[in-house]
N, C-alpha and C positions, 0 to 999 in steps of 0.2 A: 767313688763314682766319677765317671768322666762324660762330659757332654761335648758334642760336635755341632756346630752351627754353620750351615752353608749360607752363602749370599752371592749375589751377582747374576743370577739367572734372569731370563727375560725373553722378549721377542726380538729377533734380528733378522734382516734379510740375508738371503744366501750371498756368500762372499764376505760377510761381515765378521766382526770379532766380539767376543765376550771374555771376561775374566771372572772366574769363580774363586771364592775364598772360602776357607774352612777353618774356623777358630775353634780350638780345643780348650776346654777349661775343666777344672776339678782337681782331683788328687793325682797330679801328674808328676812323677819323678823323671820319666824320660819317655819320649815318643820314638818308637823304632820306625817301622815303615808307615807311610801315609799313602793313601790311594784314592783315586776316583773311579767310580763305576757308574754305569748308566743302565736304564731300563726303559725301553720303548713299549708302547701298548702292544700286548700280545706276544712280546718277546721276553727271553730270559735276561737277567741282569748280566752284563758284560764288563770286563775290565777295560777301562780307558787308559789309565796310567798309574804307575806306582813309583814311589821314591823312597829309597832306604835312608837310614840315619846318616850315612856318609855321603849321600847325594847321588848314589847310582839310581838309574832310572830304567823303566821298561814301559812300553806303550803297546796298546792294541794295534793290530795291523791297519785298521781303517782310519786311525788318527795319526799315525806316525808321520812326522814331517809337518803337520798342521797344528798340533797341540803341544804345549810345553808345561810340564809339571815342575813346580819349584816349592821350597819351603823356607820359612823363617823360624829357626829353632828358638830364638830368643822370645818370639811371640807365640810360640805353639800354634803356628798358622801355616796352612798349606794353600797353594794356589794352582789353578789350572787356566793357562792362557789358551784360548781357543781362537784360531785364525782360520780364514778361508772356510767358513762354516757352510755346511751343506744341508739341505732338507733332511737327509737321513741321519743327521746328528740330533734331531729332535728326540728328546727323552727327558726323563727325570734323572738328574745327576745326584749321586750320593757320595759323600765323603766317608772315608774309612781310616781308622788309625789303630795300630798295635801299640798299646801303652803299658808301661810298667809303672805302677802306682807307688806312692809313699808307703802304702801298707804292704808292699811286697807282692802284689798280685800282678799277673800278666793277663790283659784282657784285650778284646777287640771291640771297638765302639763304632757305631754308625750314626751319621747325621740323619736328619729328617728328609732330606732331599730338596732339590731346587729345580724348577722346571726350566728347560731351555727349549725354545721353539724357533725353528729356522723356516722362514717363508721363501717360497720360490719366486 
């Protein structure tokens, strides 16, 4: 079993910055891709950013150039640096990881989410 715990959300003014963290724990042999998704009230969950095991990245159109995804493989932790925040970035942000366990299973885990609120 694998657990993901997000932290770093909160309230920030427009133009400000936040850094989210996602710590993975459990029976982890290897983490393949890690990602961040977000869901605003009344909207579908959308991709914010993903990072592969080799460091390749892709971003949603609305955040490209403002957000940066990174990871520390030694700590099984992913990060999302969010700069130039806008009110439309307000959402619950979820961490996601594709994990290969010591038991030989491939699974996708999700965190519980962290609220990000950007005031105008």
